[in-house]
C-alpha positions as CSV (number, residue, x, y, z in Angstrom):
1,M,23.0,-6.1,-12.9
2,N,23.4,-7.4,-16.4
3,R,20.4,-8.4,-18.5
4,F,20.5,-12.0,-17.6
5,E,20.6,-11.2,-13.8
6,E,17.6,-8.8,-14.4
7,F,15.8,-11.5,-16.2
8,K,16.4,-13.9,-13.3
9,A,15.2,-11.3,-10.8
10,I,12.0,-10.8,-12.8
11,Q,11.4,-14.5,-12.9
12,K,11.8,-14.7,-9.1
13,H,9.3,-11.8,-8.7
14,R,6.9,-13.6,-11.2
15,K,7.1,-16.8,-9.1
16,E,6.3,-14.9,-5.9
17,V,3.3,-13.1,-7.6
18,Q,2.0,-16.5,-8.6
19,R,2.6,-18.0,-5.1
20,I,0.6,-15.2,-3.4
21,A,-2.1,-15.1,-6.2
22,K,-2.6,-18.9,-5.8
23,E,-2.8,-18.5,-2.0
24,K,-5.6,-15.9,-2.5
25,G,-7.4,-18.0,-5.2
26,Y,-6.2,-16.1,-8.3
27,S,-3.8,-16.7,-11.1
28,F,-1.8,-14.2,-13.2
29,P,0.4,-16.5,-15.4
30,F,1.4,-13.6,-17.7
31,H,2.3,-11.2,-15.0
32,D,5.5,-9.4,-16.1
33,L,6.1,-12.0,-18.8
34,L,6.7,-9.5,-21.5
35,K,8.9,-7.4,-19.2
36,S,11.1,-10.4,-18.7
37,I,11.5,-10.8,-22.5
38,N,12.0,-7.1,-23.0
39,V,14.7,-6.9,-20.4
40,L,16.8,-9.4,-22.4
41,I,16.3,-7.3,-25.6
42,F,16.3,-3.7,-24.4
43,G,17.8,-3.8,-20.9
44,D,16.1,-2.9,-17.6
45,R,15.5,0.8,-18.0
46,I,13.7,0.6,-21.3
47,A,11.9,-2.6,-20.4
48,T,10.6,-1.0,-17.2
49,K,9.3,2.0,-19.0
50,L,7.5,-0.1,-21.6
51,H,6.1,-2.3,-18.9
52,R,4.7,0.6,-16.9
53,K,3.3,2.2,-20.0
54,F,1.5,-0.9,-21.4
55,S,0.6,-3.1,-18.4
56,K,-2.9,-2.4,-17.0
57,H,-1.9,-3.3,-13.5
58,H,0.4,-0.3,-13.7
59,D,-2.0,2.0,-15.5
60,H,-3.5,3.7,-12.5
61,K,-5.4,6.1,-14.7
62,Y,-7.2,3.1,-16.2
63,F,-8.7,2.4,-12.7
64,Y,-10.6,5.7,-13.1
65,K,-11.5,5.7,-16.8
66,Y,-13.0,2.4,-17.6
67,K,-16.1,1.5,-15.6
68,A,-18.4,-1.2,-16.7
69,P,-21.7,-0.3,-18.4
70,D,-24.7,0.2,-16.1
71,W,-26.2,-3.1,-17.1
72,L,-23.4,-4.8,-15.2
73,A,-24.8,-3.2,-12.0
74,G,-21.7,-1.2,-11.1
75,V,-19.2,-4.0,-11.4
76,Y,-15.9,-2.5,-12.5
77,R,-13.7,-3.9,-15.3
78,D,-10.7,-2.8,-13.4
79,I,-11.1,-5.2,-10.5
80,P,-8.7,-7.9,-11.9
81,N,-6.1,-5.2,-12.5
82,K,-6.5,-3.9,-9.0
83,I,-6.1,-7.4,-7.6
84,E,-3.0,-7.9,-9.7
85,A,-1.6,-4.6,-8.7
86,A,-2.1,-5.3,-5.0
87,I,-0.6,-8.8,-5.3
88,D,2.3,-7.2,-7.2
89,W,2.9,-4.7,-4.4
90,E,2.7,-7.4,-1.7
91,S,5.2,-9.7,-3.5
92,A,7.7,-6.9,-4.2
93,R,8.7,-6.8,-0.6
94,F,9.9,-10.4,-0.8
95,T,11.8,-10.1,-4.1
96,K,12.9,-6.5,-4.4
97,P,15.1,-5.2,-1.6
98,E,14.6,-1.6,-2.7
99,K,10.8,-2.0,-2.2
100,P,10.3,-3.2,1.4
101,L,6.7,-2.0,1.8
102,N,3.8,-4.4,1.9
103,A,0.7,-3.9,-0.3
104,Y,-1.1,-1.7,2.2
105,K,1.8,0.6,2.9
106,T,2.7,0.8,-0.8
107,W,-0.9,1.9,-1.6
108,K,-0.9,4.3,1.3
109,K,2.4,6.0,0.4
110,Y,2.2,6.1,-3.4
111,Y,-1.4,5.4,-4.7
112,H,-3.7,6.6,-1.9
113,D,-5.8,8.5,-4.4
114,I,-6.9,5.2,-6.0
115,D,-9.8,3.5,-4.3
116,M,-8.2,0.2,-3.3
117,E,-9.8,-0.4,0.1
118,A,-12.2,-3.1,-1.0
119,T,-9.5,-4.9,-3.0
120,L,-6.9,-4.7,-0.2
121,R,-9.5,-5.9,2.4
122,S,-10.7,-8.8,0.2
123,L,-7.1,-10.0,-0.2
124,G,-6.4,-9.7,3.5
125,F,-3.8,-6.9,3.0
126,W,-5.8,-4.2,4.8
127,E,-4.3,-3.0,8.1
128,E,-7.1,-2.3,10.6
129,N,-5.0,-0.2,12.9
130,S,-4.3,2.1,10.1
131,N,-7.0,4.7,11.0
132,G,-8.6,4.4,7.5
133,K,-7.2,6.2,4.6
């Protein structure tokens, strides 16, 4: 794909993320916005690397590192990023033929070491017949 086709594909994905987010009561208006600009400037390979490095919904180490202070009674700062990641995984199956897995199956196959059960359950992406983790 050329850069403009990549840009259009990212816009399609962004639109699907927004549709699912709205359906679940959330909004991520800036989801992949910088990536769509970067793909026009740098091309897909570099734009994707930059996106994965600097987007918190892709920084899975962030989910472990940054816990809220005790006075917030154990609420994690990473919850919005986990929600965005799960919605991103779910929407990818509708917009990216090379990524046919739903959110639950993506988590199970690639990110099972991250505690996403509560997030996936709250969004309705958990699969009960999955025998847990």
